[in-house]
C-alpha positions in Angstrom: 0.5 -2.2 25.4 0.0 -1.7 21.8 1.1 -4.6 19.4 4.1 -3.8 17.1 3.2 -4.2 13.1 5.7 -4.2 11.0 6.3 -1.7 8.2 7.8 -1.3 4.9 11.0 -0.5 3.0 10.2 3.2 2.8 7.0 3.5 4.5 6.3 3.1 8.1 2.7 1.3 8.9 0.1 4.0 9.2 -2.0 4.1 12.5 -5.5 3.2 10.6 -3.9 0.4 8.7 -2.1 -0.9 11.9 -5.5 -0.9 13.9 -6.9 -2.8 11.1 -4.5 -5.4 11.0 -4.1 -5.8 14.9 -8.2 -6.2 14.9 -7.7 -9.4 12.5 -5.4 -12.1 13.8 -5.4 -13.7 10.7 -4.7 -10.8 8.4 -1.9 -9.7 10.6 -0.3 -13.0 10.6 -0.4 -13.1 6.6 1.0 -9.3 6.8 4.2 -10.4 9.2 5.0 -13.2 6.6 5.1 -10.6 3.7 8.6 -9.1 2.9 9.1 -5.7 3.7 8.8 -4.8 0.0 5.6 -6.5 -0.1 4.8 -4.6 2.8 5.7 -1.6 1.3 3.7 -1.7 -1.3 0.6 -2.3 0.5 1.3 0.8 2.5 2.0 3.2 -0.3 -1.0 1.8 -2.2 -2.9 2.8 1.0 -1.9 6.2 1.6 -1.4 7.4 -1.9 -4.9 8.2 -2.4 -6.4 11.6 -2.1 -9.8 11.2 -0.4 -10.4 9.8 3.2 -13.2 7.6 1.7 -11.0 5.9 -0.4 -8.4 5.5 1.9 -10.9 4.0 4.3 -11.7 1.5 1.4 -8.2 0.9 0.9 -7.7 0.0 4.6 -10.4 -2.7 4.2 -9.1 -4.1 0.9 -6.0 -4.6 2.5 -7.5 -6.7 5.0 -9.7 -8.7 2.9 -7.3 -9.3 0.0 -4.6 -10.4 2.4 -7.0 -13.1 3.6 -7.9 -14.0 -0.1 -4.2 -14.8 -0.7 -3.1 -11.8 -2.4 0.4 -10.9 -1.6 0.4 -7.3 -3.2 -1.9 -4.9 -4.4 -2.9 -5.8 -7.9 -2.9 -3.5 -10.9 -1.2 -0.7 -9.4 2.1 0.7 -10.5 4.1 0.4 -7.6 5.7 2.7 -4.8 7.1 5.8 -6.5 8.8 7.0 -3.3 11.5 4.4 -3.3 15.1 5.8 -4.0 16.9 2.7 -4.0 15.8 2.0 -7.7 15.1 4.1 -10.7 11.3 4.5 -11.5 10.8 1.9 -14.7 9.9 3.5 -18.0 6.4 1.9 -17.9 5.8 3.7 -14.5 6.9 6.9 -15.8 4.8 6.5 -19.0 1.8 6.1 -16.3 2.9 9.1 -14.4 3.0 11.1 -17.4 -0.3 10.2 -18.3 -1.8 11.0 -15.0 -0.2 14.4 -15.0 -1.6 15.4 -18.6 -5.1 14.1 -17.4 -5.0 15.9 -14.1 -3.8 19.4 -16.2 -6.9 19.2 -18.5 -9.6 19.5 -15.6 
């Protein structure tokens, strides 16, 4: 039987992150102590990257950073997939800068 790992507010736990958490009892205990909103931030941070290599690194960092005491991903704009609140002006600014930069490639 596979151990159940809690998801977030918007995002379900992806298989790769779930496996990594189940493989580390300390990280899993910390994960389950997080609020659904905090878990959602970690999940979104992990799945919002484009390259598999980066995603693999994010999964490893979730485990390491939880065990270091971090409750949410650092220096990240937050989950833009939530529909229960509007995107803040600061996040709108960051997203607009990203769109401008990606259009100049």
